[in-house]
C-alpha positions in Angstrom: 101.8 195.6 225.4 98.9 197.0 227.5 97.7 194.6 230.2 94.1 194.1 231.2 94.3 197.1 233.6 95.1 199.4 230.7 98.7 200.0 231.9 101.4 200.6 229.2 103.8 197.6 229.2 104.0 197.5 225.4 107.0 195.7 224.0 109.3 198.3 222.5 109.7 196.1 219.5 106.1 196.7 218.6 106.0 200.5 218.9 105.1 202.6 215.9 104.0 199.5 213.9 102.0 200.6 210.8 98.3 199.7 210.7 95.5 200.3 208.1 92.0 201.1 209.2 89.1 200.8 206.7 85.6 202.1 207.5 83.0 203.8 205.4 81.8 206.0 208.3 84.2 209.1 208.7 83.3 209.6 212.3 84.1 205.9 213.2 87.3 206.1 211.1 88.4 209.3 213.0 87.6 207.8 216.4 89.6 204.7 215.7 92.5 206.7 214.4 92.4 209.0 217.4 92.4 206.0 219.8 95.4 204.1 218.1 97.7 206.8 216.7 99.5 207.3 219.9 100.8 203.8 219.7 100.9 203.1 216.0 101.4 204.8 212.7 97.9 204.8 211.3 96.7 204.8 207.7 93.0 205.1 206.9 90.7 204.3 204.0 87.0 205.1 203.6 86.2 202.1 201.3 87.8 198.8 200.2 88.9 200.1 196.8 91.0 202.8 198.4 92.4 200.3 200.9 93.4 198.0 198.2 95.3 200.8 196.4 97.1 201.6 199.7 98.0 197.9 200.1 99.3 197.6 196.6 101.7 200.5 197.3 103.1 199.5 200.7 101.2 196.5 202.0 104.4 194.7 202.9 105.0 197.4 205.6 101.7 196.9 207.3 101.4 194.9 210.5 97.6 195.0 211.0 94.5 195.7 208.9 91.4 196.7 210.8 88.2 196.6 208.6 84.6 197.3 209.3 82.3 194.4 208.4 79.4 196.3 206.9 80.6 198.4 204.0 78.8 199.2 200.7 79.8 197.1 197.7 82.0 194.7 199.7 81.8 193.2 203.1 84.7 193.4 205.5 85.6 189.7 205.4 85.5 189.7 201.6 87.8 192.7 201.6 90.2 191.0 204.0 90.2 187.9 201.8 91.5 190.0 198.9 93.9 191.8 201.2 95.4 188.5 202.2 96.5 188.0 198.6 98.4 191.3 198.7 99.7 191.6 202.3 100.7 189.3 205.1 99.4 191.8 207.7 97.3 190.4 210.5 93.6 190.9 209.8 90.9 192.2 212.3 87.1 192.9 211.8 85.0 195.6 213.5 81.4 194.3 213.7 78.2 194.8 215.5 76.3 192.1 217.3 74.2 191.1 214.3 77.2 190.1 212.3 78.8 188.2 215.1 78.0 184.8 213.8 79.5 185.4 210.3 82.6 186.9 211.9 83.2 184.0 214.2 82.9 181.6 211.2 85.6 183.7 209.4 87.9 183.4 212.5 87.4 179.7 212.6 88.2 179.4 208.9 91.5 181.2 209.5 90.6 184.1 207.3 90.9 186.7 210.1 92.9 186.8 213.4 90.1 188.3 215.5 87.3 190.9 215.8 86.3 194.1 217.7 82.7 194.5 218.7 80.9 197.8 218.5 80.8 199.8 220.5 84.4 199.2 221.6 86.3 199.9 224.7 89.5 201.9 223.9 91.7 199.8 226.2 90.3 196.6 224.8 90.7 197.9 221.3 94.4 198.6 221.9 94.9 195.1 223.5 93.4 193.4 220.4 95.4 195.5 218.0 98.6 195.0 220.0 98.0 191.2 220.0 97.4 191.3 216.2 100.6 193.3 215.7 102.5 190.9 218.0 101.1 187.9 216.0 102.2 189.5 212.7 105.7 190.1 214.2 106.0 186.5 215.3 104.8 185.2 212.0 107.4 187.3 210.2 110.1 185.9 212.5 108.9 182.4 211.9 108.8 183.0 208.2 112.3 184.3 208.2 113.5 181.3 210.1 111.7 178.9 207.8 113.2 180.7 204.8 116.7 180.4 206.3 116.1 176.7 207.0 114.8 176.1 203.5 117.7 177.9 201.9 120.1 176.0 204.1 118.4 172.6 203.4 118.3 173.2 199.7 121.9 174.3 199.4 123.7 171.4 201.2 124.1 167.8 200.1 122.6 166.2 203.2 118.9 165.1 203.3 116.9 166.8 206.0 113.6 165.3 206.8 110.8 166.0 209.2 107.8 163.8 210.1 104.9 164.4 212.4 104.5 162.5 215.6 102.3 160.0 213.8 104.9 159.4 211.1 103.4 161.5 208.3 106.0 163.2 206.1 106.2 167.0 206.5 109.5 167.9 204.7 112.2 166.2 202.7 115.1 168.3 201.4 115.9 168.2 197.6 119.2 166.4 198.3 117.2 163.2 198.4 116.9 163.3 194.6 120.7 163.5 194.2 121.5 160.8 196.7 118.6 158.3 196.2 118.4 159.0 192.5 114.6 159.3 192.8 112.2 162.3 192.7 110.8 164.0 195.8 107.3 163.7 194.2 107.7 159.9 194.1 108.7 159.8 197.7 105.8 162.0 198.9 103.4 159.8 196.9 104.9 156.6 198.2 106.8 157.1 201.5 107.8 153.4 201.7 110.0 153.9 198.6 112.6 155.4 201.1 113.1 151.9 202.6 112.5 150.0 199.4 115.7 151.5 198.0 117.8 150.3 200.9 120.0 147.3 200.2 118.1 144.1 201.3 120.9 143.1 203.6 120.7 146.4 205.5 116.9 146.9 205.7 116.4 145.4 209.1 119.0 147.6 210.8 117.9 150.7 208.8 114.2 150.5 209.5 113.3 153.3 211.9 110.7 152.4 214.5 109.6 155.8 216.0 108.2 154.3 219.2 111.0 151.9 219.8 114.1 153.8 218.5 113.2 157.4 219.4 110.6 157.5 222.1 112.5 155.0 224.2 116.2 155.3 223.1 115.9 159.0 222.2 118.3 158.7 219.3 118.7 156.8 216.1 122.0 156.5 214.2 122.7 153.9 211.6 124.8 153.3 208.4 123.3 151.5 205.5 123.5 151.1 201.7 121.0 152.5 199.1 120.5 150.9 195.7 120.0 153.6 193.1 117.9 153.0 189.9 121.1 153.2 187.8 122.5 150.2 189.7 125.1 152.1 191.8 125.3 151.9 195.6 125.5 154.8 198.0 126.4 154.5 201.7 124.1 156.6 204.0 124.6 157.7 207.6 121.1 158.4 208.9 120.5 160.2 212.3 117.2 161.1 213.9 115.9 162.5 217.1 112.5 163.7 218.6 111.4 167.3 218.9 109.5 168.3 222.0 107.0 171.1 222.6 107.0 173.4 225.7 105.0 170.8 227.6 107.7 168.1 226.9 105.6 166.2 224.5 107.0 164.9 221.2 105.2 166.6 218.4 107.5 165.7 215.5 110.7 163.9 214.5 113.6 165.2 212.5 116.7 163.8 211.0 119.6 164.1 208.6 120.8 161.5 206.1 124.3 162.0 204.9 126.0 160.5 201.8 129.1 158.8 203.2 130.0 156.8 200.1 133.4 158.5 199.6 134.2 158.1 203.3 133.3 154.4 203.0 135.4 154.0 199.9 138.3 155.7 201.7 137.9 153.5 204.8 137.7 150.4 202.6 140.7 151.4 200.6 142.7 152.1 203.8 141.5 148.7 205.2 142.5 146.9 202.0 145.9 148.7 201.9 146.4 147.8 205.6 145.6 144.2 204.7 148.1 144.3 201.8 150.7 145.9 204.1 150.1 143.1 206.6 150.4 140.6 203.8 153.6 142.1 202.6 155.0 142.1 206.1 154.0 138.5 206.6 155.6 137.3 203.3 158.8 139.3 204.0 158.9 137.5 207.4 158.3 134.1 205.7 161.1 134.9 203.1 163.6 135.3 206.0 162.8 132.0 207.7 161.7 129.7 204.8 164.3 128.4 202.4 162.2 125.9 200.6 160.4 126.9 197.4 157.2 124.8 198.0 156.9 125.9 201.6 157.4 129.5 200.6 154.6 129.3 197.9 152.2 127.6 200.3 152.9 130.2 203.1 152.4 133.1 200.6 149.0 131.8 199.5 147.9 131.1 203.0 148.9 134.7 204.1 147.1 136.2 201.1 143.8 134.6 202.2 144.2 135.0 205.9 145.9 138.4 206.2 145.2 139.9 202.7 141.5 139.0 202.8 141.5 137.5 199.3 139.0 134.8 198.5 141.6 132.7 196.6 145.3 132.8 196.0 147.4 130.5 193.9 151.0 130.3 192.6 152.0 128.4 189.5 155.2 128.0 187.4 155.2 128.1 183.7 156.0 124.9 181.7 157.1 126.1 178.2 157.1 122.6 176.7 153.4 122.0 177.6 152.3 125.7 177.4 150.7 125.3 180.8 150.9 126.7 184.3 150.5 123.9 186.9 149.5 125.2 190.3 152.1 124.4 192.9 150.3 126.0 195.9 146.9 127.6 196.7 144.6 128.6 199.5 140.9 129.6 199.5 137.9 128.7 197.3 139.7 126.6 194.6 137.7 123.4 194.7 136.2 122.8 191.3 137.3 126.2 189.9 140.5 125.2 188.0 140.2 121.7 186.6 143.3 119.6 187.1 144.8 122.6 188.8 146.4 123.7 185.6 146.0 126.7 183.3 146.8 126.6 179.6 148.8 129.6 178.2 148.5 128.7 174.6 146.2 131.4 173.2 145.1 129.1 170.4 143.7 126.6 172.9 140.0 126.8 173.9 140.9 126.5 177.6 143.6 129.2 177.6 143.5 131.7 180.4 144.2 134.9 178.5 145.2 136.7 181.7 148.0 134.3 182.5 149.1 134.3 178.9 149.3 138.1 178.9 151.2 138.2 182.2 153.8 135.8 180.8 154.1 137.7 177.6 154.4 141.2 179.1 156.0 140.4 182.4 153.7 143.0 184.0 150.6 142.7 186.3 147.4 141.9 184.5 144.2 143.2 186.1 140.6 142.2 185.6 138.5 144.5 187.8 135.1 143.2 186.7 134.8 139.5 185.9 131.2 140.0 184.9 132.1 142.0 181.8 135.8 141.2 181.0 135.9 139.0 177.8 139.3 137.7 178.8 137.8 135.6 181.6 134.6 134.6 179.8 135.2 130.8 180.1 135.8 131.2 183.9 133.0 133.7 184.5 130.2 131.4 185.7 132.5 129.4 188.0 134.1 132.6 189.3 130.8 134.4 190.1 129.4 131.3 191.9 132.3 131.6 194.3 132.0 135.3 194.8 135.0 136.3 192.6 134.6 139.7 191.0 138.1 140.9 190.5 141.5 139.2 189.9 145.1 140.2 189.4 147.8 138.1 187.9 151.3 139.1 189.2 154.3 137.7 187.3 157.1 135.9 189.2 160.4 136.7 187.5 163.6 134.7 187.4 166.6 136.5 185.9 164.1 139.3 184.9 162.1 136.8 182.8 158.5 135.7 183.6 158.7 132.1 185.0 155.5 131.9 186.9 152.7 133.9 188.5 150.7 134.6 191.6 146.9 135.2 191.2 144.7 137.0 193.8 140.9 137.0 193.7 138.8 139.7 195.4 135.1 139.8 196.3 134.1 143.2 194.8 134.5 144.8 191.4 137.1 147.6 190.8 139.1 146.2 193.7 142.6 146.7 192.3 143.6 150.4 192.0 147.0 152.0 191.5 148.0 152.0 195.2 147.0 148.4 195.6 148.8 147.3 192.5 152.0 149.2 193.6 152.1 147.2 196.8 151.2 143.9 195.2 153.9 144.4 192.6 156.3 144.9 195.4 155.0 141.7 196.9 155.6 139.7 193.7 159.1 141.2 193.4 159.9 140.0 196.9 158.7 136.5 196.1 160.7 136.6 192.8 163.8 137.7 194.7 163.3 135.0 197.3 162.6 132.3 194.7 165.8 133.2 192.8 167.9 132.9 195.9 166.2 129.6 196.8 166.9 128.2 193.3 170.5 129.4 193.5 170.9 127.7 196.8 169.1 124.6 195.6 171.6 124.4 192.7 174.5 124.7 195.0 173.0 122.1 197.3 172.3 119.8 194.4 175.9 120.1 193.1 177.1 119.4 196.7 175.2 116.2 197.0 174.3 115.0 193.5 176.2 113.9 190.4 175.4 116.4 187.7 175.7 113.9 184.9 173.5 111.1 186.1 171.4 112.9 188.8 172.3 110.2 191.3 173.5 111.0 194.8 177.3 111.5 195.0 179.7 110.0 197.5 178.9 112.6 200.2 175.1 112.1 200.1 175.5 108.4 199.7 177.6 108.3 202.9 175.0 110.4 204.8 172.1 108.2 203.6 174.1 105.0 204.4 174.8 106.3 207.9 171.0 106.9 208.4 170.1 103.5 207.1 172.7 101.9 209.4 171.2 103.7 212.4 167.7 102.3 211.5 169.2 98.8 211.1 170.8 99.0 214.5 167.4 99.9 216.0 165.6 97.2 214.1 168.4 94.6 214.5 168.3 94.1 210.7 171.0 93.6 208.1 172.2 96.0 205.4 174.4 95.2 202.4 176.5 97.7 200.4 177.2 96.8 196.8 180.1 98.5 194.9 180.5 97.8 191.2 182.0 99.2 188.1 181.6 98.7 184.3 184.1 96.3 182.8 186.5 97.9 180.2 184.8 101.3 180.5 188.0 103.1 179.6 188.3 101.1 176.4 184.7 101.9 175.6 185.3 105.6 176.1 188.3 105.6 173.9 186.4 103.8 171.1 183.1 105.6 171.1 184.1 109.0 172.6 183.3 110.8 175.8 179.7 111.7 174.9 178.9 108.0 174.2 180.5 107.2 177.6 178.3 109.8 179.3 175.3 108.3 177.6 176.3 104.8 178.9 176.7 106.1 182.4 173.3 107.8 182.3 171.6 104.5 181.0 173.3 102.5 183.8 172.0 105.0 186.4 168.5 104.7 185.1 168.5 101.0 185.3 169.9 101.0 188.8 167.2 103.5 189.9 164.5 101.2 188.6 166.0 98.3 190.7 166.2 100.3 193.9 163.3 100.6 196.4 164.5 104.2 197.2 166.4 106.3 194.6 168.7 107.6 197.5 170.0 104.0 197.8 171.9 104.3 194.5 174.9 106.6 193.9 177.6 107.3 191.4 180.8 107.4 193.4 183.3 108.5 190.7 184.0 107.7 187.1 182.3 104.3 186.3 182.0 103.4 190.0 178.5 102.9 191.4 177.2 101.9 194.8 173.9 100.5 196.1 172.4 100.0 199.5 170.3 96.9 200.0 168.1 96.8 203.1 166.2 94.1 205.0 168.2 91.2 203.5 167.9 87.9 205.3 171.4 86.6 204.7 174.3 86.6 202.3 172.6 84.2 200.0 169.7 86.7 199.7 172.2 89.3 198.5 173.8 86.9 196.0 170.4 86.1 194.6 169.6 89.8 194.1 172.9 90.4 192.3 172.7 87.4 190.0 169.0 87.5 189.2 168.3 91.3 189.1 171.4 93.4 188.7 173.3 91.2 186.3 170.1 90.6 184.3 169.3 94.4 184.1 172.9 95.1 183.0 173.0 92.4 180.4 170.4 94.1 178.2 172.1 95.8 175.3 172.7 99.5 175.3 172.1 101.6 172.2 174.9 104.1 171.5 174.8 106.8 168.9 171.2 105.8 168.1 172.5 102.8 166.1 175.1 100.7 167.8 174.1 98.1 170.4 176.7 97.1 172.9 176.6 94.6 175.8 177.7 95.8 179.2 179.2 93.6 182.0 179.8 94.6 185.6 181.8 93.5 188.5 180.7 93.8 192.1 181.9 93.8 195.7 179.7 93.2 198.7 180.1 94.2 202.3 177.5 93.3 205.0 176.4 95.2 208.1 177.2 94.6 210.9 179.8 91.8 210.1 181.9 93.9 207.8 181.7 97.3 209.4 179.4 99.4 211.5 179.8 102.8 209.9 179.3 104.1 206.4 182.9 104.7 205.5 184.2 101.4 206.7 181.4 99.5 205.1 181.9 101.1 201.6 185.7 100.7 201.7 185.3 97.0 202.4 182.8 96.7 199.6 185.3 98.5 197.3 188.0 96.1 198.5 185.8 93.2 197.6 185.2 94.8 194.2 189.0 95.1 193.5 189.5 91.4 194.5 186.6 90.4 192.1 188.2 92.3 189.2 191.5 90.6 189.7 190.0 87.1 190.1 187.6 87.4 187.1 184.6 86.7 189.4 181.3 88.5 188.8 181.2 89.4 192.5 182.9 88.7 195.8 182.1 89.3 199.5 184.5 91.3 201.6 185.1 88.2 203.8 186.3 85.3 201.8 184.5 82.8 204.0 181.3 84.7 203.3 181.6 83.8 199.6 181.9 80.1 200.6 178.9 80.4 202.9 176.9 81.8 200.0 178.0 78.8 198.1 176.7 76.6 200.9 173.4 78.4 200.8 173.0 77.7 197.1 173.9 74.1 197.8 171.2 74.0 200.5 168.6 75.2 198.0 169.4 72.4 195.7 169.1 69.9 198.6 165.7 71.2 199.5 164.4 70.8 196.0 165.6 67.2 196.2 164.1 66.8 199.7 160.6 67.6 198.3 161.0 65.2 195.5 162.2 62.4 197.8 159.5 63.1 200.5 162.1 63.9 203.2 159.7 66.4 204.9 157.7 65.2 208.0 155.1 66.7 210.3 155.4 67.0 214.1 152.3 67.9 216.1 152.0 70.1 219.2 148.9 69.9 221.3 146.6 72.8 222.3 145.0 72.3 225.6 141.9 73.6 227.5 143.1 76.2 230.0 140.9 74.8 232.8 141.0 71.0 232.2 144.2 70.7 230.2 142.3 68.4 227.8 143.7 68.3 224.3 141.5 70.5 222.1 143.6 70.7 219.0 146.9 70.1 217.3 149.3 72.3 215.3 151.2 70.6 212.5 154.8 71.8 212.2 157.1 71.0 209.2 160.4 69.2 209.9 163.1 68.1 207.4 164.5 64.7 207.9 167.9 65.2 206.0 169.4 61.7 205.3 172.9 63.3 205.6 172.6 65.4 208.8 169.4 64.2 210.5 166.4 66.3 211.6 166.9 70.0 210.5 165.2 72.7 212.6 162.7 74.9 210.6 164.6 78.1 211.1 167.4 76.8 208.8 165.2 75.8 205.9 161.8 77.5 206.0 163.2 80.9 204.8 164.9 79.2 201.9 161.7 77.4 201.0 159.9 80.8 200.9 162.8 82.5 199.0 162.8 79.8 196.3 159.0 79.4 196.1 159.2 75.7 197.2 157.0 76.7 200.2 154.0 76.5 197.8 154.5 72.8 197.2 155.6 72.0 200.8 152.7 74.0 202.2 150.1 72.1 200.1 151.8 68.8 201.1 151.5 69.8 204.8 147.8 70.3 204.6 147.2 67.0 202.8 149.6 65.1 205.1 147.9 66.4 208.2 144.4 65.4 207.0 145.8 62.0 205.9 147.3 61.4 209.4 143.9 62.5 211.0 142.0 60.1 208.8 144.3 57.2 209.6 144.0 57.8 213.4 140.3 58.1 213.2 140.0 54.8 211.4 141.3 53.1 214.6 138.4 54.6 216.5 140.4 57.3 218.2 138.8 60.7 218.7 141.1 63.3 217.0 140.8 67.1 217.5 141.1 69.6 214.7 144.5 70.1 213.2 146.0 73.5 212.3 148.4 74.1 209.5 150.5 77.3 209.0 150.0 79.2 205.7 152.9 81.2 204.2 152.6 84.6 202.4 153.3 83.0 199.0 150.4 80.6 199.5 147.9 83.3 200.4 149.0 85.5 197.5 148.0 82.9 195.0 144.6 83.8 193.4 143.5 80.2 193.4 144.5 79.5 197.1 140.9 78.9 198.1 140.5 76.4 195.2 143.6 74.6 196.3 142.3 74.2 199.9 138.9 73.1 198.5 140.5 70.3 196.4 142.4 69.0 199.4 139.5 69.1 201.9 137.1 67.4 199.4 139.4 64.3 199.4 139.3 64.1 203.3 135.7 64.6 204.3 134.8 68.0 203.0 133.3 70.4 205.6 133.9 67.8 208.3 137.5 67.3 207.6 138.7 69.1 210.7 141.3 71.4 209.1 142.3 74.7 210.6 144.6 77.3 209.0 146.9 79.7 210.9 148.3 82.8 209.2 150.1 85.9 210.6 148.5 89.2 211.3 151.0 91.1 209.0 150.3 88.6 206.2 146.5 89.3 206.2 147.0 93.0 206.2 149.1 93.0 202.9 146.0 93.1 200.7 143.2 93.1 203.2 140.2 93.3 200.9 141.4 90.5 198.6 142.4 88.4 201.6 138.9 88.8 203.2 137.3 87.4 200.1 139.6 84.4 200.1 139.0 83.7 203.8 135.2 83.9 203.3 135.5 81.2 200.5 137.7 79.1 202.8 135.3 79.4 205.7 132.5 78.1 203.6 134.6 74.9 203.2 134.3 74.2 207.0 137.9 75.3 207.6 138.5 77.4 210.8 141.0 80.3 210.6 143.3 81.7 213.4 145.6 84.7 213.4 149.0 83.6 214.5 151.6 85.8 216.3 148.8 88.4 217.1 150.1 91.7 218.4 153.5 91.7 216.6 152.2 93.2 213.4 150.3 96.3 212.3 146.5 95.9 211.8 143.4 98.0 211.8 140.7 97.1 214.4 138.0 98.0 211.9 139.4 95.3 209.6 140.1 92.8 212.4 136.4 93.0 213.2 135.5 92.2 209.6 137.8 89.3 209.2 136.1 85.9 209.0 138.3 84.3 211.7 137.7 82.1 214.7 140.7 82.6 217.0 143.6 84.8 217.9 146.9 83.3 219.0 148.9 85.5 221.3 152.5 85.7 220.3 155.0 83.8 222.5 157.1 87.0 223.0 154.3 88.5 225.1 153.7 85.3 227.1 157.3 84.8 228.0 157.6 88.3 229.5 154.1 88.7 231.0 155.2 87.7 234.5 158.2 90.1 234.5 157.1 93.1 232.4 153.9 95.1 233.1 153.7 96.1 229.4 153.5 92.6 228.2 150.9 91.7 230.9 148.8 94.7 229.7 149.1 93.6 226.1 148.0 90.0 226.9 145.0 91.3 228.9 144.0 93.7 226.1 144.2 91.0 223.4 142.1 88.6 225.4 139.5 91.4 226.1 139.5 92.4 222.4 139.1 88.8 221.2 136.2 88.1 223.6 134.5 91.4 222.5 134.7 90.2 218.9 133.6 86.6 219.8 137.0 85.0 219.0 138.7 82.2 220.9 142.1 83.0 222.4 145.1 80.7 222.2 148.3 81.5 224.1 151.4 79.9 222.5 154.8 79.5 224.1 153.5 78.7 227.6 156.4 77.3 229.6 155.7 78.0 233.3 153.0 77.3 235.7 152.8 80.9 236.7 152.1 81.9 233.1 149.4 79.3 232.9 147.8 80.5 236.1 147.7 84.1 235.0 146.3 83.2 231.6 143.6 81.2 233.3 142.7 84.2 235.5 142.5 86.3 232.4 140.0 83.8 230.9 142.3 82.6 228.1 140.5 79.5 226.6 143.4 77.5 225.2 147.2 77.2 225.7 150.1 75.7 223.8 153.7 75.3 224.9 156.4 73.2 226.4 154.7 73.3 229.8 152.2 70.8 228.4 154.0 69.1 225.5 156.7 69.7 222.9 156.0 69.0 219.2 155.9 65.2 218.7 156.2 62.9 215.7 152.9 61.3 214.4 153.2 58.0 216.2 153.8 59.6 219.6 151.0 62.1 219.3 148.7 59.2 218.3 149.5 57.4 221.5 148.5 60.5 223.5 145.2 60.8 221.7 144.4 57.1 221.8 144.9 57.0 225.6 142.9 60.2 226.1 145.6 61.6 228.2 145.2 65.0 229.9 148.4 67.1 229.8 
């Protein structure tokens, strides 16, 4: 290049560039050539026509075209416009001053690079031509680079894009059409269609804010999904960055959007397979430690959802008789999906699940990779899609190589289950099948070790284990347990007459009847042959056991048994009874003694005997006592004694409790503990209880007739009385005869009694309260109750049980319980009555705790009617 001082500093790369000079004046043309040919290879033409012929031959080799403006037939700038169509050489005009305005306009329009004024300075001429040549050289380099870029962009599968600084699109590579599935023309016409195609869930993170994301952060990199017009989804990794000019100012933005769908699929597949590996590992670990079928199934389903990532997993076992697969375990979104948690496998039924039927029939995994279109799941389609299920696989569970059940796994996307996944899941199902077969084998061995295979009853070993457990509970609860051993009379003769099969049928029928009688099936066992045993818990006494044997067991056994579908026979049994703890404190001793009693009963022709002979006689006495009590009711031998309830502060009598006593003409006054349980057992308590209410109100009315002020009288209610549906009507009929709502009757009933049928009892108590009868809960704190229900009960008072009162001065726990009951009662607006108060210290503490009423021997023992009347008549303070 020549600098402004005319010194040669020309870039070597520009030497000997070819230029074309066009001028209609030969002298000018020669002068120009002479000036420039030292530096350039110069071609000349005397008119535009000749110049165009030269350009047509080698125009691509020219760097610069220099043309005179004024030429006949065609002006210089018109010629250069035509030359532009043939050659990319840089164009210069030589002009005089008069043409300067037109030349400048041509420069501004971009038609020419520059101009040379006449007359010219040789040095200035060279500078202009050198600059034009340099410009041509740079444009060629730029064109070559753009061409290489275009070829690169158009031959790779990534989308290159360029936008201007203000966001206007400059270039989008053709790969856009392949990835987005839309034309470039549509994008140029509507640039927003780029973002419109992005999945709605990804649009926020994929939207590029040039100012926020690039000017400030300097980089943009995001992955998002594109929805193609054909419905398919492509994953895109889009990266963008700003381009700065030499001044450091951003003048455009460029980026590359790459299709990473296959990578995403691979990542997702690896992720899914890793989840299945984790699931397989978890289930193998569960198989090692879990030996129960149900627990194994539940753990497998839970792991499938939590570790395997499935939306729902269930396991069911096939029932051939009903052609159904009841679900035994499940985890995930099952609510409302499978009605009654059961699939039908009968392909003729409208609710049949064809997938499960196919899995059972083939013993191979059955795959549905698109619930939307698979006709086999048409009846489940709507419910499945609502829960996000799109794929499901049914994996058969085999026992002895035969399909016996299945495990179902539901996935959230279509085409979820491929060969690799199915291979692992089949391995998983095989592991569950293997574990299940081992569990069933062990269960069979365990069953034979503890159960009689003929009747299904526990055998001697399990019976002893269960009896030991029940005896342990009885020791803790201080309760009684009876063991009954019995056999079938003349069973050997029956077997010989009707055959062994008939004998087995008879034993199975006896076992069924015994199971129906038992509260717990484990309480009945077949010991050996025709020997059976039964555990009876929570018995009150030996008479209670005798009543059970006579009224229930003998009655159940006396029903005829049908043999060979035609013959009816009657069965008789003989029993032996041993009682815990009197006859033994361990299972072996207790059963041996029951068996000894059985042998004695068989030799004595008795239906049953107790192990201790005197026990049999005591049972006879109990039965005799029952008969006496029936007669006592008829002969009005029962009487009432009354115990006062006093004010905690003044000790004034506030109420009376009526207590039943039996005046036996043979033995005198009998305490209630000896006859009340028998009254309840025989049902006589119903009549005696009704008599007690009427007798109390009759005594009250008699005392009031003498002008004596009489407080309210409380009568205890038994469980049998409250269970009667018409109990409220009975109370109403009694109170109506003695003053109606002003009769002054209170009823006391225990906490545990009220909780037996709480809703029914509340309705009865409401009806009784409307009669003017007050209600108190007796022995409060000794039973189980719900505070929510206590608050709803229509009661007036709580009576603290005497067991807490007796220990409140020596045991901190009892003191805390008493304090809590009083606080609770006051919070619910109930009166508090402490029963069993026997010392002044107890009374003092109760007063400090703000207990309103007390009752006990400290104040007065229960007194007969005439003595309590004297107390009331004299207005005595206790």
